[in-house]
C-alpha positions in Angstrom: 25.5 -2.2 10.9 22.2 -0.4 11.1 19.4 -0.7 8.6 19.3 1.9 6.0 16.5 4.5 6.1 13.8 3.6 3.5 13.0 6.1 0.8 9.4 7.1 0.6 7.1 9.1 -1.8 6.4 12.6 -1.1 2.8 13.7 -1.4 3.1 14.8 -4.9 4.8 11.5 -6.0 2.1 9.5 -4.4 -0.6 11.5 -5.8 1.0 11.3 -9.4 1.4 7.5 -9.0 -2.2 7.0 -8.1 -3.4 9.4 -10.8 -1.4 7.8 -13.7 -3.8 4.7 -14.0 -6.5 5.0 -16.6 -9.5 3.8 -14.8 -11.7 3.4 -17.9 -9.9 0.2 -18.4 -10.5 -2.7 -16.0 -6.8 -3.2 -15.6 -6.3 0.6 -14.7 -8.9 0.5 -12.2 -7.5 -2.7 -10.6 -4.0 -1.3 -10.5 -5.1 2.0 -9.0 -7.0 0.1 -6.2 -4.1 -2.1 -5.5 -1.6 0.8 -5.2 -4.0 2.7 -3.1 -4.3 -0.2 -0.6 -0.6 -0.4 -0.4 -0.2 3.4 0.1 -3.2 3.8 2.4 -3.3 0.5 4.5 0.3 -0.5 4.3 -0.3 -3.9 2.7 2.6 -6.0 1.6 2.5 -7.1 -2.1 1.7 -10.6 -1.1 -1.2 -9.4 1.0 -2.7 -7.5 -1.9 -2.3 -10.7 -4.1 -3.8 -12.8 -1.4 -6.7 -10.6 -0.5 -10.1 -12.2 -1.0 -13.3 -10.5 -1.7 -14.8 -11.9 1.7 -11.9 -10.1 3.8 -13.1 -6.8 2.6 -16.2 -5.2 4.3 -17.3 -2.3 2.1 -19.8 -1.0 4.7 -17.3 -0.7 7.5 -14.5 0.4 5.4 -12.5 -2.5 6.8 -10.4 -5.3 5.6 -8.7 -8.4 7.2 -5.2 -9.4 6.2 -5.4 -13.2 6.6 -2.1 -15.0 7.7 0.2 -12.1 6.9 3.9 -12.3 7.5 4.4 -14.5 10.6 1.0 -16.3 9.9 -1.0 -13.6 11.8 -4.2 -12.0 10.9 -4.6 -8.3 11.3 -7.5 -6.0 10.9 -7.2 -2.6 9.0 -9.4 0.1 7.9 -9.4 2.1 4.6 -10.5 5.7 3.9 -14.0 6.3 2.6 -12.3 7.9 -0.5 -11.1 4.5 -1.4 -14.6 3.0 -0.6 -16.0 4.2 -3.9 -12.9 3.1 -6.1 -13.1 -0.4 -4.5 -17.0 -0.5 -5.1 -16.3 0.5 -8.7 -13.7 -2.4 -9.0 -16.1 -4.9 -7.4 -18.7 -4.0 -10.0 -16.2 -4.7 -12.8 -13.9 -7.4 -11.6 -13.9 -10.7 -13.3 -15.8 -13.6 -11.6 -13.5 -15.9 -9.7 -14.3 -19.2 -8.1 -11.5 -18.8 -5.4 -12.8 -15.4 -4.5 -9.7 -13.2 -5.2 -10.2 -9.5 -4.8 -7.8 -8.7 -7.6 -7.9 -11.8 -9.9 -6.2 -11.9 -13.3 -8.7 -11.8 -16.3 -8.8 -15.6 -16.3 -9.7 -15.5 -12.5 -6.6 -16.7 -11.1 -4.3 -15.0 -8.4 -2.4 -12.0 -9.5 1.3 -12.8 -9.2 3.2 -10.6 -6.7 5.9 -10.2 -9.5 3.4 -8.6 -11.8 2.3 -6.1 -9.1 6.0 -5.1 -8.5 6.5 -4.8 -12.3 3.2 -2.7 -12.5 4.5 -0.3 -9.6 7.7 0.2 -11.3 6.3 0.8 -14.7 3.8 3.3 -13.6 6.3 5.1 -11.3 8.2 5.8 -14.4 5.0 7.0 -16.2 4.1 9.2 -13.3 7.5 10.9 -13.8 9.0 9.9 -10.4 12.7 10.7 -10.8 13.8 7.7 -8.9 11.2 5.3 -10.4 13.8 2.5 -10.6 13.8 2.3 -6.8 10.1 2.4 -6.3 8.5 -0.9 -5.3 5.4 -2.2 -3.6 7.6 -1.9 -0.3 8.1 1.7 -0.9 4.5 2.2 -0.9 4.2 0.4 2.4 7.1 2.7 3.8 5.2 5.8 2.6 2.1 4.6 4.5 4.2 3.9 7.7 5.9 7.3 7.5 2.6 9.2 6.9 0.9 7.3 9.8 3.7 8.2 12.2 3.6 11.9 11.1 -0.1 11.9 11.5 -0.4 10.1 14.9 3.0 10.3 16.4 2.5 6.9 17.8 5.0 4.2 16.8 2.7 1.6 18.5 -0.1 2.3 16.0 2.3 2.0 13.1 3.5 -1.4 14.5 0.0 -2.7 14.7 -1.0 -1.5 11.3 2.1 -3.0 9.7 1.7 -6.3 11.6 5.2 -6.2 13.1 5.6 -8.5 16.1 8.8 -6.7 17.2 8.8 -2.8 17.8 12.4 -2.6 16.7 11.4 -3.4 13.2 9.1 -0.5 13.2 11.5 2.0 14.8 13.1 2.6 11.4 10.4 5.1 10.7 11.2 7.3 13.7 14.5 8.0 11.8 12.7 9.6 8.9 10.7 11.8 11.1 13.8 12.8 13.1 15.7 13.8 9.9 12.7 16.0 9.0 12.7 17.6 12.4 16.4 18.2 12.3 16.0 19.7 8.8 13.1 21.9 9.9 14.9 23.0 13.2 18.1 24.0 11.2 15.9 26.0 8.8 16.5 23.7 5.9 
């Protein structure tokens, strides 16, 4: 039995989700940063929770995922538009001995369950009709699909996602194939 094709956010849904956070509050700024990292870098929820301040190079717009799934490190880049937002977060984030990029108010590691709950709650607030099914992994799928559309290169998507086996990444070609079929049939 083949894997089901993952649902992804369209551009207006992704924009609505990012914009729904009120960044006047530290929690809103933190949440917008985490959501944008999942949407724009393809981070897994655990990778966001495990990210340390020292893993992010603000000058180079670069971050290192340490011991991602399969215990492998990978290097990623984030858009300059995210640089300013992350810089604002760094200026306001709570001090933490462990150096977490997105600590709780008390300085401990943010629980991935909390991030999942935040994504679902704010997907509803953003008016996404299928918000019950929106998860951090949906944001990762959205990133992968966008990257494949932009580059047409499945190997780049594989590297960005940290997949050791290309067959795991091939699921995203089906999304693009469906879009091609629809476009060619005039739908």
